[in-house]
Every structure is written in C-alpha cells, then in structure tokens.
C-alpha positions as CSV (number, residue, x, y, z in Angstrom):
1,M,-128.2,74.4,99.3
2,N,-129.0,76.9,96.7
3,S,-126.5,76.6,94.0
4,E,-128.3,78.2,91.2
5,K,-128.7,81.8,91.0
6,Q,-131.9,83.5,90.2
7,P,-132.1,86.2,87.4
8,K,-130.8,89.7,88.5
9,K,-129.1,92.4,87.0
10,P,-125.7,91.5,85.9
11,S,-122.8,93.5,86.8
12,L,-120.6,93.4,83.4
13,L,-117.4,94.7,85.2
14,R,-117.8,92.0,87.7
15,L,-118.6,89.4,85.1
16,F,-115.4,90.5,83.1
17,L,-113.1,90.5,86.3
18,T,-114.5,86.9,87.3
19,G,-113.8,85.9,83.4
20,Y,-110.6,87.3,83.6
21,K,-109.7,85.6,86.9
22,L,-110.3,82.3,85.3
23,Q,-108.2,83.1,82.3
24,W,-105.3,84.1,84.4
25,S,-105.4,80.9,86.6
26,L,-105.5,78.8,83.5
27,A,-103.2,80.3,81.3
28,G,-101.0,82.6,83.9
29,W,-98.9,85.5,81.8
30,K,-99.8,83.8,78.4
31,S,-103.4,85.2,78.7
32,L,-102.1,88.7,78.0
33,V,-100.7,87.4,74.6
34,T,-103.7,87.5,72.8
35,P,-105.2,90.6,73.7
36,T,-101.8,92.3,73.2
37,V,-101.1,91.0,70.2
38,E,-104.5,92.0,68.9
39,T,-104.4,95.6,70.3
40,A,-100.9,95.9,68.5
41,S,-102.2,94.8,65.2
42,N,-104.9,97.6,65.7
43,L,-102.7,100.4,66.6
44,L,-100.1,99.3,63.6
45,S,-103.2,99.9,61.4
46,I,-103.6,103.2,62.7
47,A,-100.3,104.0,62.1
48,R,-100.2,102.8,59.0
49,S,-103.0,104.9,57.7
50,Y,-101.3,107.9,59.3
51,F,-98.5,107.5,57.1
52,Y,-100.6,106.9,54.4
53,A,-102.1,110.2,55.0
54,Q,-99.0,112.0,54.9
55,I,-97.9,110.6,51.7
56,I,-101.2,111.8,50.3
57,N,-100.8,115.1,51.7
58,L,-97.2,115.5,50.1
59,V,-98.3,114.5,46.6
60,A,-101.3,116.9,47.1
61,L,-98.9,119.6,47.9
62,Y,-96.6,118.7,44.8
63,I,-99.8,118.8,42.6
64,G,-100.9,122.0,43.9
65,G,-97.7,123.4,43.2
66,K,-96.9,124.5,47.0
67,T,-93.6,122.2,47.5
68,Q,-90.9,121.7,44.7
69,S,-90.0,118.3,46.1
70,I,-91.3,115.7,48.2
71,F,-88.1,113.5,48.3
72,P,-86.7,111.7,50.5
73,V,-89.7,112.3,53.0
74,F,-91.8,110.4,50.6
75,W,-89.4,107.4,50.6
76,I,-89.2,107.4,54.4
77,Y,-92.9,107.5,54.6
78,V,-92.8,104.1,52.3
79,A,-90.4,102.6,54.2
80,V,-92.3,102.9,57.5
81,I,-95.3,101.6,56.0
82,L,-93.4,98.7,54.3
83,G,-92.1,98.0,57.9
84,I,-95.6,98.0,59.3
85,S,-96.7,95.7,56.5
86,L,-94.1,93.2,57.4
87,L,-94.6,93.4,60.8
88,N,-98.6,92.1,60.5
89,P,-97.9,88.6,59.3
90,V,-95.2,88.2,62.2
91,I,-98.0,89.4,64.5
92,S,-100.7,87.4,62.8
93,A,-98.3,84.1,63.7
94,I,-97.6,84.8,67.0
95,D,-101.4,85.3,67.7
96,N,-102.3,82.1,65.9
97,Y,-99.5,80.2,67.5
98,F,-100.7,81.5,71.2
99,S,-104.4,80.9,70.2
100,R,-103.8,77.2,69.3
101,T,-101.8,76.0,71.9
102,L,-103.6,77.9,74.8
103,Q,-106.6,76.3,73.3
104,L,-105.5,72.8,74.3
105,S,-103.8,73.4,77.4
106,I,-106.8,75.6,78.8
107,R,-109.3,72.8,77.5
108,F,-107.2,70.0,79.5
109,S,-106.4,72.3,82.5
110,Y,-110.2,73.3,83.0
111,Q,-111.5,69.8,82.6
112,T,-108.8,68.5,85.0
113,R,-109.8,71.0,87.8
114,I,-113.6,70.4,87.3
115,M,-112.9,66.7,87.8
116,Q,-110.9,66.9,90.8
117,K,-113.3,69.3,92.5
118,I,-116.2,66.9,91.3
119,S,-114.6,63.8,93.0
120,T,-114.3,65.5,96.4
121,L,-118.0,66.9,96.7
122,D,-120.3,65.2,99.2
123,A,-123.2,63.1,97.8
124,E,-125.8,65.9,98.9
125,Y,-124.7,68.0,96.4
126,F,-125.5,65.5,93.4
127,E,-129.0,64.9,94.6
128,D,-130.0,68.6,94.3
129,A,-131.5,69.7,91.0
130,K,-130.2,73.3,91.1
131,F,-126.7,71.9,91.4
132,Q,-126.9,69.8,88.6
133,N,-128.2,72.3,86.4
134,M,-125.1,74.3,87.4
135,L,-122.8,71.5,86.7
136,S,-124.4,71.0,83.3
137,R,-123.5,74.4,82.4
138,V,-119.9,74.5,83.8
139,K,-119.1,71.0,82.0
140,D,-120.6,72.4,78.6
141,M,-118.5,75.6,78.8
142,H,-115.8,75.9,76.0
143,P,-113.4,78.1,78.1
144,A,-110.9,78.9,75.2
145,F,-113.8,80.4,73.4
146,A,-114.8,82.5,76.7
147,L,-111.0,83.6,76.8
148,N,-111.1,84.6,73.1
149,D,-113.9,86.8,73.6
150,L,-112.7,88.4,76.5
151,S,-109.4,89.3,74.4
152,R,-111.6,90.6,71.7
153,I,-113.2,92.8,74.2
154,I,-110.0,93.9,76.1
155,S,-108.2,94.9,72.7
156,G,-111.2,96.5,71.4
157,F,-111.6,98.7,74.2
158,I,-108.0,99.6,74.5
159,T,-108.0,100.4,70.6
160,L,-111.5,102.3,71.2
161,V,-109.9,104.4,73.9
162,I,-106.8,105.6,71.9
163,A,-108.7,106.2,68.5
164,S,-111.2,108.2,70.3
165,V,-108.6,110.5,72.1
166,A,-107.1,111.1,68.5
167,V,-110.4,112.2,67.1
168,L,-111.4,114.2,70.3
169,K,-107.9,116.2,69.7
170,L,-109.2,116.9,66.2
171,N,-112.6,118.1,67.4
172,W,-115.1,117.3,70.1
173,I,-118.0,117.4,67.9
174,L,-116.7,114.6,65.6
175,F,-115.7,112.7,68.5
176,I,-119.4,113.1,70.1
177,L,-120.9,111.9,66.7
178,A,-118.4,109.0,66.3
179,L,-119.3,108.0,69.7
180,V,-123.0,108.3,69.7
181,A,-122.9,106.1,66.5
182,A,-121.3,103.4,68.8
183,L,-123.3,103.7,71.7
184,P,-126.8,102.5,70.9
185,R,-125.6,99.2,69.5
186,I,-123.6,98.8,72.9
187,Y,-126.4,99.5,74.9
188,S,-128.5,97.2,73.0
189,N,-126.1,94.3,73.3
190,I,-125.9,94.9,77.1
191,L,-129.5,94.3,77.4
192,I,-129.1,91.2,75.3
193,T,-126.7,90.1,77.6
194,K,-128.7,90.5,80.5
195,E,-131.6,88.7,78.8
196,N,-129.6,86.0,77.6
197,R,-128.4,85.3,81.0
198,E,-131.8,85.1,82.2
199,V,-133.0,82.8,79.5
200,L,-129.9,80.5,80.1
201,V,-130.9,80.2,83.9
202,S,-134.4,79.7,83.5
203,Q,-133.8,77.0,80.8
204,S,-131.4,75.2,82.7
205,E,-133.6,72.5,83.8
206,Q,-135.0,71.9,80.1
207,H,-131.4,71.8,78.7
208,R,-130.4,69.0,81.4
209,I,-133.6,67.2,80.6
210,R,-132.9,67.1,77.1
211,Y,-129.2,65.8,77.5
212,H,-130.6,63.0,79.5
213,I,-133.4,62.0,76.9
214,V,-130.7,62.2,74.1
215,D,-128.2,60.1,76.1
216,I,-130.8,57.6,76.8
217,L,-132.1,57.3,73.0
218,S,-128.6,57.1,71.9
219,E,-127.3,54.3,73.7
220,W,-128.1,50.6,72.9
221,N,-127.9,49.5,76.5
222,T,-131.1,51.8,77.1
223,I,-132.9,51.4,73.8
224,K,-132.8,47.6,74.2
225,E,-134.8,48.0,77.7
226,L,-137.4,50.5,76.2
227,R,-138.0,49.1,73.0
228,P,-140.1,45.7,74.2
229,F,-142.5,48.2,76.3
230,G,-142.8,50.7,73.4
231,A,-141.4,53.5,75.6
232,I,-139.2,55.0,72.8
233,K,-142.0,56.9,71.6
234,W,-142.8,58.3,75.0
235,F,-139.4,59.8,75.4
236,Q,-139.7,61.0,71.7
237,K,-142.7,63.0,72.5
238,R,-141.0,64.1,76.0
239,L,-137.9,65.3,73.9
240,N,-140.1,67.3,71.5
241,V,-141.9,69.0,74.3
242,V,-138.7,70.0,75.8
243,E,-136.9,71.4,72.6
244,K,-140.1,73.4,71.9
245,N,-140.0,75.2,75.4
246,I,-136.1,75.6,74.8
247,T,-136.6,77.1,71.3
248,D,-139.8,78.9,72.1
249,A,-138.2,81.0,74.8
250,H,-135.0,81.4,72.5
251,F,-137.5,82.7,69.7
252,R,-138.9,85.3,71.7
253,K,-135.6,86.7,72.7
254,I,-134.2,86.8,69.2
255,K,-137.5,88.4,67.9
256,K,-137.5,91.2,70.8
257,F,-133.8,92.2,69.8
258,T,-133.8,91.8,66.1
259,L,-135.9,95.0,66.2
260,M,-134.0,96.7,68.6
261,N,-130.9,96.3,66.3
262,T,-132.4,96.9,63.3
263,F,-133.1,100.4,64.8
264,T,-129.8,100.9,66.4
265,D,-128.2,99.8,63.2
266,M,-130.4,102.9,61.4
267,I,-129.1,105.4,64.0
268,G,-125.5,104.2,63.3
269,A,-126.0,104.5,59.6
270,I,-127.2,108.1,59.9
271,L,-124.3,109.2,62.0
272,Y,-121.8,107.6,60.1
273,I,-122.5,109.6,57.2
274,A,-122.8,112.7,59.4
275,T,-119.1,112.3,60.5
276,R,-117.7,112.0,56.9
277,V,-119.7,115.0,56.0
278,W,-118.2,116.8,58.6
279,L,-114.7,115.8,57.3
280,F,-115.6,117.0,54.0
281,L,-116.8,120.2,55.0
282,K,-113.4,120.5,57.5
283,V,-111.4,119.7,54.0
284,I,-113.3,122.7,52.2
285,S,-113.5,125.1,55.3
286,T,-109.8,125.1,55.7
287,K,-109.1,125.6,51.9
288,G,-106.5,122.3,52.1
289,V,-104.9,123.0,55.4
290,F,-106.8,120.0,56.6
291,G,-105.8,118.0,53.3
292,I,-107.2,114.9,51.6
293,G,-104.8,112.9,53.4
294,D,-106.1,113.9,56.8
295,Y,-109.6,112.9,55.8
296,T,-108.5,109.8,55.2
297,F,-106.4,109.1,58.6
298,Y,-109.4,110.4,60.6
299,D,-112.1,108.4,58.3
300,N,-109.9,105.5,59.4
301,L,-109.7,106.2,62.8
302,I,-113.5,106.6,63.0
303,G,-113.6,103.5,61.3
304,Q,-111.3,102.1,64.0
305,I,-113.8,103.4,66.7
306,E,-116.8,101.8,64.9
307,A,-114.7,98.3,64.4
308,S,-113.6,98.3,68.0
309,S,-117.0,99.0,69.3
310,S,-118.4,96.1,66.7
311,N,-115.7,93.9,68.3
312,M,-116.6,94.6,71.8
313,V,-120.3,94.3,70.8
314,S,-119.6,90.7,69.0
315,G,-117.9,89.9,72.3
316,L,-120.4,90.7,74.4
317,N,-123.1,89.3,72.4
318,S,-121.1,85.5,72.2
319,I,-119.7,85.5,75.5
320,H,-122.9,85.8,77.5
321,E,-123.4,82.1,78.2
322,E,-119.4,81.8,78.9
323,L,-119.8,84.2,81.4
324,L,-122.7,82.6,83.2
325,A,-120.6,79.2,83.4
326,I,-117.5,80.9,84.6
327,E,-119.6,82.3,87.4
328,D,-120.9,79.0,88.1
329,Y,-117.1,77.4,87.5
330,H,-116.1,79.8,90.4
331,E,-119.1,78.8,92.5
332,L,-118.3,75.3,91.8
333,M,-114.7,75.5,92.9
334,N,-115.7,77.3,96.1
335,L,-118.3,74.8,97.5
336,P,-117.5,73.6,100.8
337,G,-117.6,70.2,102.2
338,L,-120.9,69.4,103.9
339,V,-119.7,66.3,105.7
340,T,-117.3,67.5,108.7
341,N,-115.4,65.8,111.4
342,R,-116.7,65.5,114.6
343,G,-114.5,66.3,118.0
344,R,-113.9,62.6,118.6
345,A,-113.8,61.6,114.9
346,K,-110.9,59.3,114.2
347,R,-109.1,58.1,110.9
348,I,-109.3,54.4,110.0
349,D,-106.4,52.2,109.4
350,H,-107.1,50.6,106.3
351,R,-104.6,48.0,106.9
352,Q,-106.7,46.3,109.6
353,A,-110.7,45.7,109.8
354,P,-112.3,48.2,111.9
355,Q,-115.1,47.6,114.5
356,I,-118.4,49.3,113.2
357,E,-120.9,50.4,115.7
358,F,-124.2,52.4,115.0
359,V,-125.8,53.7,118.6
360,N,-129.3,55.2,118.1
361,V,-128.7,56.6,114.4
362,S,-131.3,58.0,112.6
363,F,-131.1,59.6,109.2
364,K,-133.3,61.3,106.5
365,Y,-132.1,62.6,102.8
366,P,-132.0,66.5,102.5
367,N,-135.1,68.2,101.5
368,S,-137.2,65.1,102.7
369,K,-139.2,65.1,106.0
370,K,-139.2,61.2,106.0
371,Y,-136.7,59.4,108.1
372,T,-135.1,56.6,106.0
373,L,-133.5,55.3,109.1
374,K,-134.7,55.5,113.0
375,N,-133.0,54.5,115.9
376,V,-130.8,51.9,114.4
377,S,-128.3,50.5,116.5
378,F,-125.9,47.4,115.5
379,K,-122.1,46.3,116.3
380,L,-120.1,44.4,113.6
381,D,-116.8,43.1,115.2
382,P,-113.6,43.0,113.1
383,K,-113.4,40.0,110.3
384,K,-117.1,39.3,111.0
385,K,-120.1,39.1,108.4
386,M,-123.3,40.5,108.5
387,A,-126.5,40.5,106.2
388,L,-128.9,43.2,105.5
389,I,-132.2,42.2,104.5
390,G,-135.0,44.3,103.6
391,V,-137.5,45.4,101.0
392,N,-136.7,48.2,98.5
393,G,-136.5,51.4,100.7
394,A,-135.7,50.1,104.0
395,G,-132.5,51.7,104.7
396,K,-129.9,49.2,103.2
397,S,-127.9,51.5,100.6
398,T,-128.3,54.4,103.2
399,L,-126.3,52.2,105.9
400,V,-123.6,51.9,103.4
401,K,-123.5,55.3,102.5
402,L,-123.3,56.4,106.2
403,M,-120.3,54.1,107.1
404,L,-118.5,55.7,103.9
405,R,-119.2,59.1,105.3
406,F,-121.0,60.1,102.0
407,Y,-123.6,61.6,104.7
408,D,-123.7,62.5,108.2
409,P,-126.4,60.9,110.4
410,T,-129.3,63.2,111.0
411,E,-129.5,62.2,114.9
C-alpha cells in the first residue's frame, strides 16, 4: 500500500476543487454564504467609492463655476452612500453568524466522518507508517480554517475580476500596470505553496514521532515506567533531535522565500507609484474631464485589485497545509477494504457458538517475509475450550486476529 503521495508539482485548480468538494459535502449550500457575503461587501465598497467620486466631481464643477447647482443630485448620492453604509453592518453580522455556526457544525461533522471511516479500516492499514503519517495530517487539520481560506480566495478572485474589468474599460495600460503589480507576489506564493507541500510531506514522519514522544512525556502512566530506568532523558534528547529536523527544514524554506517576497514587494511598490502617477497625468491631460472624483474612484479600484490579490495570496499562503490534508482526507475516505469475502464465506450467527476450524492455514504480516503461522490446523467445536500456549511471537495473537477477520490468511 502506498498511502502517501510523493512531492510533485501541485495543480492548484485540482486542489481548490478538492477543497471545495469537502466544503460542499460538510456544509452544503451554507458553504456559499461566506464567499458570497465577502464578495458583496467588496462590491459595496466599490459602489460607495463610485458615488463618493460623483459627489467630488459635482463639488469640483460647482466650485469651478461650471454648474449653477448640485442639488438634488448631491442628496441622492448621499442617500445611496448612507444606504450602503447601513448595509455593511448587516452583512458583517450575517458573515459572523454563519462563520461561527459553520465552524462548530463542520468540525463535528468532519470528526464524525473520520472516526466512522477509521473504525471500518482493516488492520493492515494501521501497520503502515505511510498511512499513519497521512492519518496524522487528516486528524490534525482544522477544516473550518481551510474553508475560511477558500472563501477568502474565491471572494478575492471575483472582486479582482470585477475591479479589473472596470479598470480595463478606462485604459488597458493602467490595467496592465495594476495587474503586473500583483502578479509577482501571486507567483512567489504559488512557489511557496509548492515548497510547503513538499516540506510537509517530507516531515510527516518527524511530526508523527514528535507527537508520540510528547504524549509519552505528558502522561503519568508512561512517566512512572520510564523514570526508574532513567529513560526520560533519552526521550528528551530524541525529541530535541526531531524538533531540530523539523525547524531546520522550515527555516530553510522561510529564508528562501523571505528574499523572494522582499524582491516582489519592491516591484509592487514601484508599480503602485506608477499607477497613481498615470492617474494624475490623466487628470492633467484631460483638463478636468477626468476629474479628481474619477481619480479617487480608480485609485480605489486599483486598491481593490491590490487588496483582492493580497487576500488571494494570503489565502494561498495559509491554506497549503489544509489543502494537503484535504487531499489526504479524500484519499482516506476512498480507501478500499483489504479483507474481502470469499466465494463460500458465511455470516456467523452470534446467538449461538460457531465451530472454528483451521486447515493448513499459513500467514505472514504485510511487508514481512517471515511466516508467523505455517500450516496450522485445528478444530474447536461449539462450547468447547482450548488453551493457546507459546512464547512471545509464536502466533497466539495472530490466530485470534485471523478468527476476527482482521486479516485474511496468506495461504
């Protein structure tokens, strides 16, 4: 069995679809509320800045003597802005309510599904270290955090598209400048996501060992067994080595991408200034046709592009571990049964004692070349007793496991 994926180039589209599949299965239509509400809030912000821009243009025309009156249009714009401002707290309350209730329901639903699936898996899985690593990532995942990150990415993408279309309508050069300002950071964070996935997979075994040692050193039942033999120091040294391996792997990653992010942020700062200079020149060259109000509106739009890009980048940067665990979750839920019914298999009636018979049964554990049992035969009639006697490793427990169908005989 190979239950752990090797590091490879991740398909972000496939990861997002996998993540949203989990989101929908856990929350249904409610999973649409958070991205919808966040997108609505962003669009209302754009709408408010548009009407503020119209007010500024009206006032500029009035001060410049190009219009005799700005009423009642002024009050209409003010009323619209007031309506939008009153909507924001309502939207925020809806978002807060659904976020809190979803976190609880999703967490319980997720844990219940995992426990139900684990309880049906065959024993062979639990003796596979790679499966244990995968299971550790799945159990440690916080699905609510992953779904919040997905919502942030979705709402950021929708807002980015709408703001980009509006800027593109004004001038394609301005759109290119705004887009180029966002792309370097997005690209660097895609690389960070890829690197994080590889580090997480490579360090899964170390994390599992660390959790195990921490459990050992945190429970009195194990401490009282270790203390008389002076074994606690050995476990503490082992824990230090494991934690050093984990931190070294993450420090190398952090150092690498700190330099990259510094470079991309400097590019973004230069292009930020370039877009604002272009807007000022537009105001000057049109002699006020493209007014100060228009400047503020498009400045806000470009800010929305940058903010939406930042939200997407932040979501990408924080969701990498959850995406890996979400993939593992789906793999876990799709694991097949390894012990299957044969042609003459019969269901035991538990209301009466069965007859148990082994005929030339041989068995060796998965990934082992040594037979634990070899050509074992015996018969146990109903209501009879039998004693199994042997040294450690003779196969007493293995016989019971075969009776309980934890495994199928090798031969």
